[in-house]
Structure formats: C-alpha cells, structure tokens
N, C-alpha and C positions, 0 to 999 in steps of 0.2 A: 452655720447653716449649710447643709449639704444638698446640692442639686435642686433646691426648692424653686428658685425663680425660673429655672429651665422647665419646670413642670407646671407653671401657671396655666398654660393653655390646656394641658391635659386635665387638670383639676377642674377648670371651668367647664370643660366638655363633660366630665363625669357628673358634675353638678346638674347639668341639664338633661343628660341621657336618661330616658325612662322616667322622667319626673323625679329627679333626685330629691327634691325638697319633700315630695310626698313620701319618699322612701324612709326618710329619717324623722320627719316631723308630723304635724297634725293635719296635713292636707288629705291624708288617707281617711276615708270615711268608713263607717261600720253600719250604715243604714240597712235595716232589714235583716241583719245578720247577727243572731244571738251567739253567745259564747258556747264552747263545747259543753254538752251536758245541759244546756238551757233550752228555751223555747226556740223552735225552728232551726236548731243546729243539725241540719240534714246530714252532714258528713259523719258526725259522731253517732247520731241516732241509727244510721244505717249500719254502723259497725258495732252496734251494741251487743251483738252476740259473739263477737270475737275479741278476746283480750289482747293486750300488747305482747304478752309472752308468746301466744300462738302466732301472732304476726311476725315477731322477731325470728321465730323458728323457721319461717318460710324463706329467709334470705339465702342467697347463694352467691357464687363468684364466677359465673360463666358468661356474664354479659359482655357485649362488645360495643354497646352504646351507653354512655354515662349521661343520664337525663337529669338536668338541674333546673328547678323552677325558681324564679325570682321576679321582682317587680321593677328592677332597673339593672344597669350594667356595671354597678360599682364592684360587686364581688367578681364578676366576669373578668374585669380588667386586672384585678389582683391575682385571680386564679391563673390567668394566662401568663402573667409575669412571674409569679413566685412558685407556681406548681407545674403547670404544663410547659412553660418555657417557650411559648409560641409567639408572644407579642410583648416585648419588653417596653416598659415605661422609660422614657428618656432619662438617662442618668442612672439607670439601675443595671447597666450591663454586667458589672462584676457579680451581682447577685443572680442575675438572669442565668448566668452560666451554671449556677448551682441548682437550678430548678430540677426536681426529680424527673419530671416528664411522665407522660401517660404510658401505661403498659402497651406493648406492641399490639396493634390491631384494634385498640379502643379509641373511639371518637366521642366527642362531647356534643350533646344536643341541648341548647339553651332554650328554655321556654320563658320568655320575658313578657309579662303582662303588666302594663302600667297600673298603678295603684288607684288612680282616679275613680271615684264612684264605687269603690270597693271591688273593682274588676278583678284585681289579683286574687283576693281571697275567694271570690265566687268561682273563678276559673280553677283555682287550686282545689277547692272543695269538690267540684265536679270530677276532676281528674283523680282525686283520692278515692272517691266513691267507686271509680272504675278500676282501681288498682288490683283488686282481688280477681277480676276477670281478665286482666291483661297478662301479657308475657313478653319476653324478649325486649325488643327496642321500645315498646310502648310503656314499659315500666318506669315509674319515677324512682330515681335513686337517692336524690337529695333535694331538699327545698329550704328556702329561707323564710324567716318571719321576724317581726319586730316586737319590741317590748310591750306595746300597748295591746297586742292581741296574742301574746305568747301562750298564755294558759289555754287558749282555745285548742291549740295543737299539742301542747305539752301533755294535757290530760285527755289524750285521745289515743286510740290504738294505732295511729298512723305514724307515730314517731318512735324511733328505736332508742332504748337505753344505750347510751354510748359505750358503756362497759360491756354490753352484750356483743359488741362488734370489735372489742379489743383495746379501747382506751383504758388506762389505768389511773389510779390515784396519783402516781408519779407524773404521768402526762399532764394531769389537771392541776397539779399543785401550785403553780405560779399564777393561775387565773384569779382575778378578783372575785371574792366570794359572791357578791351580788349577781355577777354574770352567770353563776351556777344556780343561785337561789331562784332566779327568774325562770329557769328551765327545769326545775326539779318538780316532778309530778307528785300527786297526793300519796303515792306509795313510796316516795323517796328516790325514784330513779331519775337520773340526769338525762334529759331528752334533747338537749341542744347545746352547742358550744359557739362562742363568738371570738373573732379576732380583735374585737373592739372593746374598750371600756369608754363610757361617755359621761364623765363628770362635767358639770357646767361651771362657767365663769362669767364675769361681766366684762364684755369687750367695750372699750371706749376710744373715742377719737382723741388723740394726743393734743392736737391743735386746739380743740374745743376745751379740753381739760385745762390747758394752760391759760386760756382766756377766762374761764369760770372760776377755777380755784388757784390759779397761779403756778401750777406744776402739772407735768405729765408723768411724774415718777409713779410707778405702780403702788408704792407704799403710801404716797400722799393721796392718790385717788382712792385707795382702799379705805383710808381714814375718813374720807368724805362720803363713803357709801357703806360704812361698816355695819350699820343696822338700818331698819326702815325709817326711823326718825331722821337720821343723818341723810339718808337717801332723799327724803322729801325736802329737807333744807337745801340740799344741793340742787334739787329740781327747781326750787324757787329762784336760786341764784342763776341757774342756767336760763330760765325764762327772762330774767332781768337783762341778760346779755343777748337776748334774741334767739335762744336755742330751745330745743325740746329735750327733756331728760330721756324720754323713751319715744318710740315711734307711734305706738298705738295701744289698743286695748289688750292685746294678747301677750305682749312682750314679757311681762313678769309672771305669767300664769304658772309656768313650771316650777318656779321657786316656791310658790305657795302649795301647789298640788303635790309636790314631792315631800312636803313637810307636814302632812296631815297626821292626826293622832289615831285615825281608824280607817279601815277600808271603805270604799264607796258603798259596798253592800254588806249587810250583817248576816249572821247565821240564819235569820228568818227571811232572807231575801228582801229586806227593807232597805231602801235607798237612804244613805246617811250623808247629809251635806255637812262636811266638817267646818268647824268655826274658822279654820285657816282659809278656806275657800271664800267665806263671806268677808274675811279681812281683805282678800284680793279684790273682791267686788267694791268694797268701800274705798280702798286706795285708788283703784282704777277710776272710779267715779270722781274722786277728788282731783286726780291728775287730769281727767278730761275737762272738768268744769273750770279748773285753774289754768288750762292751756299748757300743762306740763308735758302733754303728748300731742302728737300730730294727727290723732284721730284715724290712724290707719288700721288695717287688718293684716294679720300675719300672712306673708307671701304675696301681698299685693304690690302693685307697681310703686305706690307711694312708699311703702315699707322698704322695698329694695333700693329705691332712689335715695332714701335717707342715708344709706351706707356709702354713697358715692362721694367724690370730692366736693360736690356742690351741696351735699346734705347738711342739715342743721341739727342732727340728732346726736346727743352726748354719747349714748351707748346702747348696747343690745345685750340681752342675756343669750348666750350661745354655749352649746356644749362643744366637744372636740370636733366632730364632723362639721359643725356650723362654721367654725372659724376657718378651717383649712379648705373647705369646699365653698360654702355659700357666701360668707363675708368676703373672702378673698376675691371671688368672682364679681361680687357687686361693687367692691371698692375699686377694682381695676388697678392698672399700673400706677396711677396717681395716688392711690391709697397706700402704697408700700412705705412703711416707716411711720405712717400717721395713725397707727392703731396700737393699743396695748391691752393687757388683760389684768384683772385683779380678781380676788375671790368673790367680792360682792357681799350683799347683806346676809345670805344664807347659802349653805351647800345644797346642791341639787344635781340631778342627772337629766339627760334628755336623749331618748332614742337608743339606737343600736340595732344591729342585725345579727341573727343567730342562724347557724347551720343545723339542720336536722337530717338524720338518716331516715329514709322512708321505709316503712315496713314493706316487705316483699321485694326489696332491691335484689338485683342479681349481680351487684357489684359491691358487696358488703365490705370486703377487705380494702378495696380502693377508696370507698367512702371514709373508712376509718383512717387510712393513710393521709387522705386530704385533710381531715380534721386535725390529725396530729401535726402535720406540716404547717397548716395555715392558722392554727389557733394555739398550739402547744409549744412550738419551736421558738426559742428565744431569739435565735438568729433571724428567723423570718420576721418576728415581731419588731425587732430593732430595725431591720431593713425597711419595713413598711413605714415606720415612724420617720426614719431619716429621709426617705424619698418623698413622702406625702405630707408629713407633719401631723398625720392622724395619731391618736393616742391608742395604743394597742394593749391587749389583754394579758400582759405578762409583767408582774410586779417587779421582778428583779431586773428585767430589761429596761423598764421605764425608770426605775430608781437609778440605774447606771447613767441613763441619759440626763436625768434630772440633776445629777451631781457632776455633769461634764460641762464642756464649753459649748454645748449644743445651743444654737440660736435660730430665731426666726427673723429673717429680714423684713418680712411683712409686718411683724410686731416690733419693729424698731430695734432689733437685736436682742429681744427678750427671750429667755428660756422658759417658754410657757409650759413645757413638760414638767417643770418643777412644781408649778401650781396644780396642775392636774394630778400629779403624784401625791400631793397632800390631800386632794379632794376625793380621789377614787375610793380609798378605804372607808370613807364615811358614808357611802351610799347604802341606804337601807331599803330593801325590797319587801319588808314584812307586811306592808299594807296593800300589795298588789292584788288585783282581782281580774277575772276574765272580762269584766265589763268596762275596764278603764277607758279604752279608746272612745267607745260610744258615749259614755257619760261625760267625759271631759269635753268632747266636742259639743254635746247638747247643752252643757252648762255654759260654755263660752258663747255659744250662739244665742241662747236665751237672754243673757245679760248684756249682750251688745245693744239690744233695744233699750235697756235701761240706761246705758252709758250715753246713748244718743238722745235720750229724753222721750223716746216713743212710748215707754210704759214706766210705771213706778216699780220699785224694788219688789214688792210683794207679788205683783203681776208677773214680773220676770221669773220669780221663783216658781210660781204655779205653772207658767209656760214650760219651764224646765221639766217639772215632774210629768206634765202631759206628754212632752216629747220623749222623755226617757222611758215611760211605761209603754208608749206606742212602739218604741224600738225594742224593748225587752218586756213582753207581756207578763213574764213570770215574776217581775219585781213589783213591789208596792211602795207607796209613799209613807 
C-alpha cells in the first residue's frame, strides 16, 4: 500500500466536496429533463441546424482562459495534481514534479454546479446554448458528464470527436472498451474519454463475515455469495446472528439493472421493464419482509452509519470509487482492516466520469493534451491508482498492479485491483439508453412504496409508468 493512509483525509474531503455521492451515484436527478433528441431537450433542439462537424471546425487555439464545467471537485483535484502541477495531493510529490503544467499565460476557470435537483445539467445546458454567441473567456472548453446521462451529450453537436482534436487509436488503445462504447455517438465518433473504469464488487465487513460464515477470507465469502440463492442463504444466517445482509432497498439494484437483456426503451419508444428488474423487486421485497435489510435508502444517514464500526450490515455493493471514497470515509479509522471485497453474485458496473471537448473551444490543442495525459498515459493512470486506490482506465497499467504486491490497508492488505482487473473487461454497455438515469430513479422510487407496504406490486408498477411518461412524454407504456 503506497501513501494511502496519508490520503484518507483528502479522500474524505473529495467525497463530500460538491456532493461527491451525487457525482458518481444515483442522487443526481433527471426530472423534467429529457435526453438529447427527445422531448424538451432544449440544448439539442436549439442546435438542430448545426452539426457536430461544423461545430468542430470552429475550434481554435488562441484562448487564455481554460473553462471547465463539472458537478464536483474530484477531477479538479486530479487535474491540479497530475496536469497543472499546482496543488499536489499528499504523497504524490514525485509525480507532481512531472506534471506538464499549463501553457504560459493560460489560467483555468472552474464552473462547479452541484448535481442536486439536476442543477448541473440545467446550468450546463443553458451555457451550451449560449456557446455559439460567446467568445474568448466566456467559451466552455471542456465539460464532464456521467454514464447515466452520457448519451444526452454524446449525441449532440456540443461534444467534439476526440480524434478531430488529435487523439489517435494508439492513444486510446489501452482504455477499456466499455468506456469508449458509452461515449460513441450514432455516427461512430468517440465524444468523450475517462480516466476511470468502474467495475463493481461486493464489499463486506470481515468481523461480521467471521461471525456469520466462520471466515473473512475473500474466497470463502465469495463462495457464500456466489449466486443469488447462496446470497439469500447467507442473508438468513446473518439475520440469525443479529446482522443485516444489506442496508436497504437500493443496495443490490445496480447488479440487476446492469444485467438486463434489453434496453429500457425499444425502437418504438416503448418502455421495457426487463424481467431482471422484477427479480430485483421480488428479492428486495423478500429481504425487507424477512428483516434481511435495515430498511434504509441509498445515501441516507442510516445507510452511511451501517458502514461505521458500530454498523450491523454484512456488506454493500460498491464500484471502484465507492470503496476508496465513500466506504472509506464512512468506515473511518476504526474501519481500517475490517473490510474486504469479493466478486459477488454478478458482474456489474456503477458510475464513472467522462471528459468532453466542447465545440467552439478556443483551446482545442490544450484540451486534447489534457485528455491524453489524464486518460491515456499509463504512468498517470498508475500514479492515480497508487495514490488514491481508484481504478483507472488503462488495462496494461491495471494488470501490472493486479500482478504486483500492491495492497490496500483499508481492505486488510487485499489487492483489490486484481478483482477489478478481472471484472472490468466483462462490462457490457450494449443496452445503454439516454433515458437510463431518469427511468432507473423512477423505478426505484415507485417500488419503495411496495417494499414498505404502502401499495401492492401492480400499483407500484403503474405508478412507475405514470412517473416515467410524465418525465419523458415521448415514451409510451
């Protein structure tokens, strides 16, 4: 483990800054905001008469202010450490000295808008609409977006084909394919790149695992949760010992929603509720009725407290960022060494952040250089993982760490990168749609009333359809 414990305070701060949880998870909302090309998609409709090729042609390189839009300060901290070289993370000094630095005379303007209540997307959409009429310091050069609403911006004229500004197949060759698939538009152009890959695992309390199954070894825990049948059996055993298998209703959702057989919306704009989602409903109702979960909601105080030393929750489904940012912060110093990870019942992914070059930028070469250094450079990727334990988007760099003596003190000396390296190539984005964020949130919200007994299953399903069509009037049941 390299420099990790020295960075715990920083990681906790990053997790809180600008609602970090919303940045990577489900707290961000999409109410009243349809995907690009859909109903009420003001930004794309306004740009309907100008294609992405025309927008890309308008880029230049004479800017003196680099304007970057984001919803929190996670990338800002990484950028200042690994590219600008202005604010090193503790323990990164040797790499900090290698930061390229900004061109002389160029300053950075960060436009940070918290994601709560869809504020980030609303502000970004307004600024993108004004991009064609702006010049100089007012121009957006780069902005970030998340997986759940990526296609809204990917299939718009506001994002640049990264190859049009100088990235090559060689630059992109070590990125995990799914991170490119998610940002490839309908014409086949790659419109965004990420420094992260976000496969998910099952994180468990070692002390609770010892009490429930007699071992905290990752292989033994994996055997106890290897499929959903065994997972339920272990949940019953955990209850007998006075523990909860999961914290609440939403914990397992991503493992089911990432393994659906078809997209949320078909070619006829009809909403498709996949059988796997109804399996999640049935399992969650069973867990709730049997007392296998604590009845919490994702991101709530009860959910977070379950990860503390006083918590009684066996485990949580977390992706890369969740372990090194959120779980670490919630577990605190007392949690160091009392957590481990295993693959869990199913492979899945959760979250991630992408960088997009904005059409009309007057810093096109600088944007391309930042993308190359922050998402394509194996040395940068290795340094970020070593210093923060996040999982980065370079297969060769991650495989090297997976086969090394790399360790996480927080995870009891486990090399969790090895498990992530096995899971990352399995991620499949073929069923992604531009509606995923809003429909996932509406589905979970509607069925919470069923889990608590307020409505029956059929009513919850009808309430979901009503909410979904109100949010996206162009869709049908």
